[in-house]
NUSESE-247316 format. One line per field, with one value per residue (C-alpha): residue number from 1; x, y, z; residue in three letters. Coordinates in steps of 0.02 Angstrom, whole numbers, plus 50000, padded with zeros to 5 digits. Example, Ala and Ser with C-alpha at 12.3 -4.5 7.8 and 13.67 -1.06 7.14 Angstrom:
! residues 2
paza: c(1, 2)
east: c(50615, 50684)
north: c(49775, 49947)
up: c(50390, 50357)
guba: c(ALA, SER)
//
This chain:
! residues 449
paza: c(1, 2, 3, 4, 5, 6, 7, 8, 9, 10, 11, 12, 13, 14, 15, 16, 17, 18, 19, 20, 21, 22, 23, 24, 25, 26, 27, 28, 29, 30, 31, 32, 33, 34, 35, 36, 37, 38, 39, 40, 41, 42, 43, 44, 45, 46, 47, 48, 49, 50, 51, 52, 53, 54, 55, 56, 57, 58, 59, 60, 61, 62, 63, 64, 65, 66, 67, 68, 69, 70, 71, 72, 73, 74, 75, 76, 77, 78, 79, 80, 81, 82, 83, 84, 85, 86, 87, 88, 89, 90, 91, 92, 93, 94, 95, 96, 97, 98, 99, 100, 101, 102, 103, 104, 105, 106, 107, 108, 109, 110, 111, 112, 113, 114, 115, 116, 117, 118, 119, 120, 121, 122, 123, 124, 125, 126, 127, 128, 129, 130, 131, 132, 133, 134, 135, 136, 137, 138, 139, 140, 141, 142, 143, 144, 145, 146, 147, 148, 149, 150, 151, 152, 153, 154, 155, 156, 157, 158, 159, 160, 161, 162, 163, 164, 165, 166, 167, 168, 169, 170, 171, 172, 173, 174, 175, 176, 177, 178, 179, 180, 181, 182, 183, 184, 185, 186, 187, 188, 189, 190, 191, 192, 193, 194, 195, 196, 197, 198, 199, 200, 201, 202, 203, 204, 205, 206, 207, 208, 209, 210, 211, 212, 213, 214, 215, 216, 217, 218, 219, 220, 221, 222, 223, 224, 225, 226, 227, 228, 229, 230, 231, 232, 233, 234, 235, 236, 237, 238, 239, 240, 241, 242, 243, 244, 245, 246, 247, 248, 249, 250, 251, 252, 253, 254, 255, 256, 257, 258, 259, 260, 261, 262, 263, 264, 265, 266, 267, 268, 269, 270, 271, 272, 273, 274, 275, 276, 277, 278, 279, 280, 281, 282, 283, 284, 285, 286, 287, 288, 289, 290, 291, 292, 293, 294, 295, 296, 297, 298, 299, 300, 301, 302, 303, 304, 305, 306, 307, 308, 309, 310, 311, 312, 313, 314, 315, 316, 317, 318, 319, 320, 321, 322, 323, 324, 325, 326, 327, 328, 329, 330, 331, 332, 333, 334, 335, 336, 337, 338, 339, 340, 341, 342, 343, 344, 345, 346, 347, 348, 349, 350, 351, 352, 353, 354, 355, 356, 357, 358, 359, 360, 361, 362, 363, 364, 365, 366, 367, 368, 369, 370, 371, 372, 373, 374, 375, 376, 377, 378, 379, 380, 381, 382, 383, 384, 385, 386, 387, 388, 389, 390, 391, 392, 393, 394, 395, 396, 397, 398, 399, 400, 401, 402, 403, 404, 405, 406, 407, 408, 409, 410, 411, 412, 413, 414, 415, 416, 417, 418, 419, 420, 421, 422, 423, 424, 425, 426, 427, 428, 429, 430, 431, 432, 433, 434, 435, 436, 437, 438, 439, 440, 441, 442, 443, 444, 445, 446, 447, 448, 449)
east: c(48085, 48216, 48235, 48133, 47988, 47997, 47993, 47849, 47748, 47784, 47726, 47565, 47525, 47558, 47458, 47309, 47324, 47332, 47413, 47390, 47465, 47603, 47651, 47659, 47759, 47884, 47915, 47959, 48097, 48274, 48337, 48498, 48396, 48307, 48443, 48439, 48250, 48223, 48338, 48206, 48058, 47996, 48059, 47884, 47846, 48005, 47949, 47779, 47864, 47981, 47838, 47748, 47893, 47894, 48010, 48138, 48133, 48143, 48303, 48380, 48338, 48402, 48574, 48586, 48558, 48705, 48740, 48659, 48496, 48503, 48518, 48371, 48266, 48308, 48254, 48084, 48056, 47972, 48066, 47968, 48019, 48202, 48190, 48124, 48270, 48400, 48322, 48333, 48502, 48662, 48788, 48924, 48797, 48742, 48922, 48948, 48790, 48841, 49017, 48948, 48806, 48818, 48813, 48631, 48575, 48688, 48609, 48435, 48490, 48570, 48419, 48312, 48430, 48413, 48534, 48615, 48644, 48703, 48835, 48895, 48901, 49005, 49126, 49146, 49176, 49328, 49430, 49555, 49500, 49536, 49557, 49464, 49375, 49286, 49227, 49161, 48986, 48947, 48801, 48859, 48816, 48924, 48914, 48986, 49095, 48988, 48832, 48766, 48724, 48540, 48568, 48661, 48517, 48393, 48508, 48533, 48347, 48310, 48441, 48469, 48350, 48453, 48622, 48707, 48760, 48737, 48848, 48989, 48966, 49102, 49141, 49190, 49223, 49120, 49239, 49223, 49395, 49387, 49410, 49353, 49238, 49104, 49004, 48821, 48858, 48955, 48811, 48686, 48779, 48833, 48742, 48618, 48696, 48875, 48965, 49019, 49197, 49216, 49171, 49232, 49386, 49516, 49631, 49547, 49607, 49567, 49617, 49649, 49537, 49684, 49729, 49737, 49585, 49691, 49766, 49589, 49540, 49696, 49644, 49470, 49548, 49670, 49549, 49385, 49291, 49116, 49155, 49310, 49318, 49392, 49475, 49548, 49720, 49662, 49594, 49415, 49293, 49222, 49148, 49154, 49186, 49074, 49121, 49009, 49109, 49272, 49212, 49169, 49347, 49421, 49318, 49370, 49555, 49553, 49470, 49595, 49742, 49673, 49655, 49832, 49901, 49815, 49889, 49719, 49695, 49575, 49401, 49274, 49190, 49061, 49020, 49090, 48926, 48885, 49055, 49057, 49164, 49263, 49299, 49355, 49474, 49539, 49574, 49675, 49764, 49892, 49975, 49964, 50057, 50191, 50212, 50212, 50351, 50448, 50429, 50511, 50678, 50659, 50639, 50793, 50896, 50840, 50882, 51055, 51089, 51025, 51191, 51190, 51012, 51056, 51203, 51100, 50913, 50862, 50896, 50736, 50628, 50674, 50640, 50450, 50478, 50613, 50511, 50352, 50441, 50528, 50367, 50272, 50407, 50411, 50220, 50215, 50340, 50270, 50095, 50156, 50258, 50116, 49998, 50123, 50141, 49952, 49928, 50072, 50163, 50310, 50379, 50509, 50641, 50619, 50688, 50851, 50762, 50641, 50785, 50878, 50721, 50678, 50858, 50852, 50679, 50736, 50888, 50782, 50649, 50777, 50879, 50724, 50660, 50834, 50853, 50679, 50714, 50889, 50822, 50691, 50819, 50942, 50804, 50732, 50889, 51032, 51130, 51219, 51277, 51101, 51038, 51170, 51134, 50946, 50964, 51087, 50983, 50830, 50920, 50977, 50806, 50709, 50830, 50820, 50630, 50602, 50723, 50639, 50468, 50528, 50625, 50519, 50356, 50454, 50546, 50378, 50312, 50467, 50439, 50258, 50192, 50062, 50158, 50020, 50093, 50243, 50136, 50127, 50122, 50268, 50374, 50342, 50396, 50559, 50596, 50562, 50697, 50823, 50792, 50823, 50980, 51048, 51002, 51093, 51245, 51265, 51233, 51365, 51491, 51461, 51446, 51573, 51446)
north: c(49494, 49610, 49796, 49855, 49742, 49804, 49986, 49953, 49866, 50005, 50136, 50041, 50019, 50203, 50261, 50151, 50204, 50022, 50070, 49904, 49804, 49934, 49918, 49729, 49736, 49860, 49743, 49603, 49703, 49678, 49833, 49834, 49853, 50013, 50141, 50087, 50076, 50247, 50327, 50284, 50349, 50529, 50628, 50670, 50483, 50433, 50504, 50418, 50251, 50274, 50313, 50152, 50046, 49969, 50051, 49911, 49909, 50099, 50097, 49961, 50056, 50220, 50144, 50079, 50251, 50361, 50515, 50639, 50541, 50521, 50709, 50740, 50614, 50687, 50858, 50785, 50679, 50737, 50735, 50582, 50489, 50536, 50474, 50306, 50292, 50334, 50210, 50070, 50091, 50023, 50138, 50120, 50169, 50317, 50376, 50360, 50461, 50601, 50612, 50642, 50764, 50954, 51033, 51090, 50912, 50837, 50950, 50890, 50708, 50719, 50812, 50663, 50531, 50452, 50529, 50359, 50332, 50511, 50480, 50323, 50414, 50554, 50426, 50339, 50504, 50537, 50398, 50449, 50427, 50260, 50164, 50015, 50131, 50222, 50059, 49968, 49955, 49939, 49820, 49643, 49497, 49485, 49334, 49290, 49136, 49079, 49065, 48897, 48869, 48879, 49047, 49108, 49063, 49155, 49306, 49305, 49288, 49443, 49552, 49482, 49601, 49752, 49675, 49682, 49499, 49348, 49227, 49266, 49300, 49373, 49317, 49461, 49491, 49610, 49751, 49703, 49622, 49505, 49323, 49223, 49200, 49072, 49055, 49010, 48839, 48787, 48843, 48745, 48579, 48599, 48525, 48649, 48636, 48659, 48814, 48945, 48944, 48762, 48786, 48961, 48987, 49087, 49107, 49266, 49367, 49549, 49725, 49883, 50035, 50128, 49990, 50049, 49998, 49916, 49799, 49759, 49704, 49596, 49505, 49475, 49406, 49294, 49218, 49225, 49304, 49377, 49491, 49548, 49608, 49779, 49813, 49968, 49985, 49890, 49743, 49796, 49747, 49908, 49850, 49736, 49761, 49661, 49593, 49716, 49862, 49774, 49753, 49938, 49980, 49862, 49948, 50121, 50076, 49991, 50142, 50259, 50154, 50150, 50339, 50364, 50240, 50341, 50504, 50567, 50648, 50533, 50608, 50588, 50435, 50515, 50417, 50471, 50544, 50634, 50718, 50891, 50933, 51059, 50930, 50802, 50931, 50982, 50800, 50771, 50933, 50939, 50774, 50814, 50977, 50887, 50752, 50883, 50982, 50820, 50773, 50936, 50861, 50735, 50878, 50964, 50805, 50786, 50970, 50942, 50805, 50910, 50899, 50708, 50706, 50820, 50707, 50547, 50593, 50408, 50403, 50503, 50364, 50247, 50367, 50332, 50143, 50153, 50269, 50166, 50001, 50071, 50144, 49982, 49879, 49996, 49994, 49803, 49788, 49928, 49854, 49683, 49756, 49870, 49721, 49616, 49752, 49771, 49582, 49568, 49452, 49573, 49675, 49813, 49691, 49592, 49735, 49647, 49484, 49582, 49677, 49515, 49436, 49588, 49604, 49428, 49455, 49618, 49537, 49399, 49521, 49649, 49523, 49451, 49625, 49678, 49527, 49555, 49739, 49708, 49584, 49711, 49851, 49744, 49688, 49864, 49974, 49850, 49941, 49835, 49985, 50055, 49879, 49864, 50038, 50011, 49833, 49879, 50031, 49919, 49803, 49951, 50035, 49878, 49844, 50023, 50026, 49862, 49905, 50074, 49992, 49873, 49991, 50149, 50072, 49980, 50140, 50231, 50096, 50113, 50301, 50272, 50336, 50249, 50139, 50174, 50347, 50258, 50188, 50198, 50387, 50431, 50279, 50311, 50493, 50448, 50305, 50414, 50535, 50400, 50298, 50451, 50493, 50315, 50305, 50464, 50429, 50256, 50330, 50467, 50339, 50213, 50339, 50464, 50604)
up: c(48620, 48544, 48580, 48430, 48480, 48660, 48605, 48486, 48621, 48745, 48620, 48585, 48770, 48805, 48654, 48701, 48886, 48944, 49109, 49199, 49055, 49037, 49221, 49209, 49049, 49123, 49270, 49149, 49062, 49127, 49217, 49115, 48953, 49007, 48959, 48776, 48776, 48854, 48724, 48595, 48696, 48696, 48847, 48908, 48919, 49012, 49179, 49161, 49125, 49274, 49393, 49343, 49405, 49578, 49706, 49692, 49502, 49493, 49597, 49488, 49329, 49401, 49437, 49258, 49180, 49128, 49234, 49116, 49115, 49303, 49323, 49205, 49300, 49470, 49410, 49363, 49519, 49679, 49844, 49897, 49739, 49763, 49942, 49879, 49758, 49891, 50012, 49885, 49800, 49875, 49958, 49825, 49691, 49797, 49812, 49623, 49594, 49711, 49639, 49464, 49501, 49507, 49680, 49672, 49629, 49764, 49894, 49846, 49847, 50020, 50088, 50038, 50108, 50279, 50407, 50439, 50252, 50232, 50364, 50274, 50107, 50183, 50257, 50089, 50000, 50111, 50031, 49894, 49714, 49629, 49792, 49863, 49986, 49845, 49766, 49918, 49987, 50172, 50142, 50177, 50290, 50446, 50562, 50732, 50755, 50903, 50793, 50735, 50552, 50598, 50684, 50531, 50414, 50524, 50530, 50341, 50308, 50412, 50325, 50151, 50059, 50110, 50067, 49898, 49903, 50016, 49920, 50041, 50226, 50337, 50514, 50628, 50813, 50918, 50872, 50687, 50665, 50516, 50567, 50417, 50270, 50230, 50071, 50061, 49985, 50141, 50250, 50146, 50160, 50342, 50491, 50563, 50737, 50678, 50742, 50615, 50686, 50635, 50451, 50411, 50302, 50399, 50248, 50188, 50040, 50078, 50029, 50125, 50100, 50020, 49898, 49717, 49616, 49480, 49610, 49668, 49492, 49479, 49640, 49569, 49410, 49504, 49629, 49529, 49674, 49668, 49816, 49908, 50090, 50127, 50295, 50378, 50456, 50612, 50510, 50544, 50408, 50336, 50171, 50021, 49836, 49719, 49548, 49454, 49524, 49480, 49300, 49292, 49347, 49217, 49081, 49141, 49154, 48984, 48903, 48987, 48926, 48748, 48750, 48815, 48688, 48551, 48621, 48681, 48851, 48948, 48966, 49106, 49034, 48919, 48762, 48593, 48529, 48692, 48702, 48622, 48471, 48574, 48709, 48580, 48507, 48680, 48726, 48568, 48529, 48671, 48626, 48441, 48472, 48572, 48438, 48299, 48383, 48412, 48228, 48178, 48230, 48089, 47966, 48034, 48014, 47833, 47804, 47881, 47752, 47606, 47514, 47524, 47457, 47312, 47268, 47278, 47267, 47267, 47455, 47488, 47414, 47558, 47703, 47718, 47717, 47852, 47963, 47945, 47977, 48131, 48199, 48171, 48257, 48406, 48418, 48415, 48557, 48665, 48650, 48707, 48851, 48910, 48905, 49003, 49135, 49149, 49168, 49294, 49173, 49173, 49318, 49320, 49382, 49219, 49113, 49066, 49023, 48914, 48829, 48792, 48718, 48611, 48552, 48482, 48407, 48325, 48246, 48168, 48109, 48049, 47949, 47864, 47817, 47761, 47646, 47571, 47537, 47471, 47343, 47288, 47272, 47173, 47054, 47034, 47039, 47016, 47152, 47285, 47387, 47409, 47447, 47584, 47656, 47664, 47728, 47865, 47913, 47927, 48047, 48153, 48147, 48195, 48338, 48405, 48387, 48477, 48617, 48643, 48638, 48773, 48886, 48890, 48959, 49095, 49144, 49150, 49267, 49377, 49385, 49441, 49273, 49167, 49041, 48914, 48881, 48802, 48663, 48473, 48441, 48556, 48509, 48324, 48337, 48424, 48305, 48152, 48207, 48250, 48091, 47979, 48079, 48063, 47878, 47827, 47934, 47856, 47682, 47701, 47763, 47623, 47480, 47553, 47534)
guba: c(UNK, UNK, UNK, UNK, UNK, UNK, UNK, UNK, UNK, UNK, UNK, UNK, UNK, UNK, UNK, UNK, UNK, UNK, UNK, UNK, UNK, UNK, UNK, UNK, UNK, UNK, UNK, UNK, UNK, UNK, UNK, UNK, UNK, UNK, UNK, UNK, UNK, UNK, UNK, UNK, UNK, UNK, UNK, UNK, UNK, UNK, UNK, UNK, UNK, UNK, UNK, UNK, UNK, UNK, UNK, UNK, UNK, UNK, UNK, UNK, UNK, UNK, UNK, UNK, UNK, UNK, UNK, UNK, UNK, UNK, UNK, UNK, UNK, UNK, UNK, UNK, UNK, UNK, UNK, UNK, UNK, UNK, UNK, UNK, UNK, UNK, UNK, UNK, UNK, UNK, UNK, UNK, UNK, UNK, UNK, UNK, UNK, UNK, UNK, UNK, UNK, UNK, UNK, UNK, UNK, UNK, UNK, UNK, UNK, UNK, UNK, UNK, UNK, UNK, UNK, UNK, UNK, UNK, UNK, UNK, UNK, UNK, UNK, UNK, UNK, UNK, UNK, UNK, UNK, UNK, UNK, UNK, UNK, UNK, UNK, UNK, UNK, UNK, UNK, UNK, UNK, UNK, UNK, UNK, UNK, UNK, UNK, UNK, UNK, UNK, UNK, UNK, UNK, UNK, UNK, UNK, UNK, UNK, UNK, UNK, UNK, UNK, UNK, UNK, UNK, UNK, UNK, UNK, UNK, UNK, UNK, UNK, UNK, UNK, UNK, UNK, UNK, UNK, UNK, UNK, UNK, UNK, UNK, UNK, UNK, UNK, UNK, UNK, UNK, UNK, UNK, UNK, UNK, UNK, UNK, UNK, UNK, UNK, UNK, UNK, UNK, UNK, UNK, UNK, UNK, UNK, UNK, UNK, UNK, UNK, UNK, UNK, UNK, UNK, UNK, UNK, UNK, UNK, UNK, UNK, UNK, UNK, UNK, UNK, UNK, UNK, UNK, UNK, UNK, UNK, UNK, UNK, UNK, UNK, UNK, UNK, UNK, UNK, UNK, UNK, UNK, UNK, UNK, UNK, UNK, UNK, UNK, UNK, UNK, UNK, UNK, UNK, UNK, UNK, UNK, UNK, UNK, UNK, UNK, UNK, UNK, UNK, UNK, UNK, UNK, UNK, UNK, UNK, UNK, UNK, UNK, UNK, UNK, UNK, UNK, UNK, UNK, UNK, UNK, UNK, UNK, UNK, UNK, UNK, UNK, UNK, UNK, UNK, UNK, UNK, UNK, UNK, UNK, UNK, UNK, UNK, UNK, UNK, UNK, UNK, UNK, UNK, UNK, UNK, UNK, UNK, UNK, UNK, UNK, UNK, UNK, UNK, UNK, UNK, UNK, UNK, UNK, UNK, UNK, UNK, UNK, UNK, UNK, UNK, UNK, UNK, UNK, UNK, UNK, UNK, UNK, UNK, UNK, UNK, UNK, UNK, UNK, UNK, UNK, UNK, UNK, UNK, UNK, UNK, UNK, UNK, UNK, UNK, UNK, UNK, UNK, UNK, UNK, UNK, UNK, UNK, UNK, UNK, UNK, UNK, UNK, UNK, UNK, UNK, UNK, UNK, UNK, UNK, UNK, UNK, UNK, UNK, UNK, UNK, UNK, UNK, UNK, UNK, UNK, UNK, UNK, UNK, UNK, UNK, UNK, UNK, UNK, UNK, UNK, UNK, UNK, UNK, UNK, UNK, UNK, UNK, UNK, UNK, UNK, UNK, UNK, UNK, UNK, UNK, UNK, UNK, UNK, UNK, UNK, UNK, UNK, UNK, UNK, UNK, UNK, UNK, UNK, UNK, UNK, UNK, UNK, UNK, UNK, UNK, UNK, UNK, UNK, UNK, UNK, UNK, UNK, UNK, UNK, UNK, UNK, UNK, UNK, UNK, UNK, UNK, UNK, UNK, UNK, UNK, UNK, UNK, UNK, UNK, UNK)
//
């Protein structure tokens, strides 16, 4: 059943007041589909639909909603209903919720949260932004090495409903030092009387609570984990990060990089349509001002060579092509280098290898483009000197652009800046200025202007 059919059926059930059928139908809908469905339902019916869900389903749906819809829903729910939600959602989702809500809503949420959970939430909120500590949940299965497999199954069965995942179980000491990891498959095929210490994997890949979230996602990508243990400075297991949270980080980081590469100040994650016109303008205008001021240098260079232009006006016709080609070459290289840095295919120590590679690429590309343009100029203008000037400038421009596109992102990485800021708009602006400078200097030398 597609979304339109679901919405139509929901509307019919609500209109005909078939509450029992409506409740059953709501339970059959996947929680992840509710945000899109509720967008197409009248606001006065949303709260009724939400209240017909079971406690578990209501919590799942609540987590899937965007922050604006969550706030609206909280304002409509009773304290008892908020308490049910906070009892059912996982701690990492509770922390995300509290971080995004206004203070008056946060106060109401915490008031309706169990004291024990409130304490955990406050502990998780102390970790710096964008670290493993802010991503982790404290709900995981921990086993003792002295347990038998049979003991482990009994223990898991008692606690599994309140844990985010049981695919991986973590073996800890009495003081919570992490000893090993065991997945549910190993437990299923092991002898029931076998000790956990004999079948656990002691080669555990883990992260510290202060590890950067981007490094966490790289570990997930490298090892294909569904969960990753998080330890403190004393190697005590304090939480786990699950794959769904890692995917959220990847999406956030990718969006942020795209925005920086487009010379847009990253926003707080709101969708395009939900972001106000003023906010869109504010996010874009700063970089546009910087790039506009930078581009003025190109105009000053052209003005400086005004006498050369007046002597040979045809030179002006080639400026757009040289600037565009240089900008495109720089953008190509910077995109590849930024991607390589993000994927850990390139490190800062590889800068000279990257320069040598791009130098050879730029010479090949530059010579091919120069030959193509020289042939066109000779056929169109029958002027060998202009063909030489434009061709040689193209080789120089392509080389400069590709070297800048290679070097600047790596330098940014070395300086602990986001390499994405050294992307197309900034590279293009710099290359435009340099290409015009090179072009007119070569022109004045060849034509003695």
